[in-house]
N, C-alpha and C positions, 0 to 999 in steps of 0.2 A: 697219427691223428689223436688229439687229446679227447678226453671224455666229453668235455664241453663242446668241442667241434662236432663230435658224433651226435650228441643230443640236439644241437642246433640243426644239423642236417635232417634228423628225424622229424623235428618240429616243422621245418620248412616243407618237407615232403607231405606231412599231414595237412598243412594249411593250403597247399596248392590244390586248386580244383582240377579234377580229372578232365581231360579233353572230352568234348561231346562227340559221340560217334555219329557219323553222318547217317541220315535216314533216307533210303531209296524206296520210293513207292512206285510199284509197277502194276499195270492191269494185265491180267492173263488174257490172251486172245480167246475168242469164242470157240466153242468146240468144232464148228465147221470152218474155221479159218484156214487159210492156205498154209502150205508148208513154209513158205517164205516168212509169213507172219510169226510162226512158231520159232523159226530159226533166229529171227531178229529178237524175239523175246528171250530166248536162251542166251543170246549174245549179250543182251543188256544185263542179265543176271550175272554172267561171268565177269563182265566189266565192273559191276558193283562189288562182287566178291574180291576182285583184284584190288580195288580201292579200300577194302575193309569196311564197307558200309553195312548197316543193318538193312536187310532186304525184306520188304513187306510186299506181298503180292495179293491183290484183290482178285478173287476167283469165285465164279458162280458154282463151282463144283464143291460138294460137301466133302469134308475131310475123310469120312469113311468110304466115299466113292472114288477117291483119288487113287489112281493106279500106282503112283510112286511119289515120293517126297524128295526134294532137293535138300541136301544137308546145308544148313546155314540160311535157309529161306523160310520165312514165316508166312503162312497163308491166312487170309482174313476174308470173311463173307462180305464185308462192306468197307468203303473208304473211311467211314466214321470209326469203325473198330480200329483200323490201322492208325488213324490220327490220334486216338486215345492212347495207344501204345507209344506213339511218338511223343506225346505230351508227358507221358510218365518217364520218358528217358531224358527229357530236357531239364536243366537245372532250375530250381525255384528262384523267383525274383525276391522272395521275402524270407528265405532261409528254411522253408519247409522241405519236405522230402523231394518234391518235383514240381514242375509247372502244373501238372494235373492236380496235385494237392492244392495249389493256389486257386485253381479254377473251381474246384469242389468247395473250398471254404468260402469263396466269393458267392457261389450259387446258394449256399445255405442262408446267407444274409442275416439280418436282424429283424425279428418280428416285433412290431410295436402294436400294442393293443389299442382298441378304440379309445378316443379321448373326446372331451367336450370342446367344441369350437367356440 
């Protein structure tokens, strides 16, 4: 392989956008839920891990009170927090860092001072 071919290959790799990791949002069963509900929840987590998804779990349990953590699972207090993380992982439509950066820049907007009508 010539030097030119190697450089072209590196440039192509640099310009290709990385694939977006799938985002799996799950709600943890309530504390008093049945064993079957917890088994189904654990099964959903295992299936998402097998697919290679980013796993977000909405849980009412505080992180310090959680008896154990699953490796590869992120726990959030609300669906809103989980969706913020998802937006930060999605590509920007305008070339910014992420879709979340696009939304924040739109939210800032332009402030126009008062004018005579």
